[in-house]
C-alpha positions, 0 to 999 in steps of 0.5 A: 267905231268898231273895226272887224279884223276876223272874218265870219269864216274864222269866228265860226271856229272860235268855240272849237279853239276854246274847247280844245284849249280847255281840254289841253289845260285840263290835261296839264292839270291832270299831269300836275296832280298825277306828277307823271305821264300815264297812258291816259294823258299820252292818248289824251294829248294824241287825240287833242293834236289830231283834233287840232290838225283837223281844225287847222285843215278846216281853217285852211279851207276857210280862207280868208280869215283876216279882213282889213276893210275896217282900216280903209276909213282910218286917216292913218291908212290913207296911202296904204294898199289895204288889199295887198296887206290883207292878202299878205297877212292871209298868205302868211297865215296859210303858210303858218297853218301848213307848217303847223300841220306838218309839225303836228303830223310828224309829232302825232306819228312819233307819239303814236309809234312810241305809245304802241311800241312802249306804252306808258303805265 
């Protein structure tokens, strides 16, 4: 028995998530090889965060991302209000994405200001 947890709205963004994670891993490997930050790695991080913010914005517009319909048929969930739990989970994800956007927005502005004011060599 297969239980679907993520909606197709979420699954269509998985390749982008994998690509952004791969770019961040490559950036980290570059930093390890150079053993110092450079303008390239700083701008790379900046653009990666901007892309992540765009992804989060698209995810916010694609709700619901989680579905618990597959749990309705399971015996242990007989007394559960699946619809209410699903709504709570999706609402919690919205709050997390909004907080993530705010945090990354502040970090992007801070990094941009620092890089323009004092570029790394």
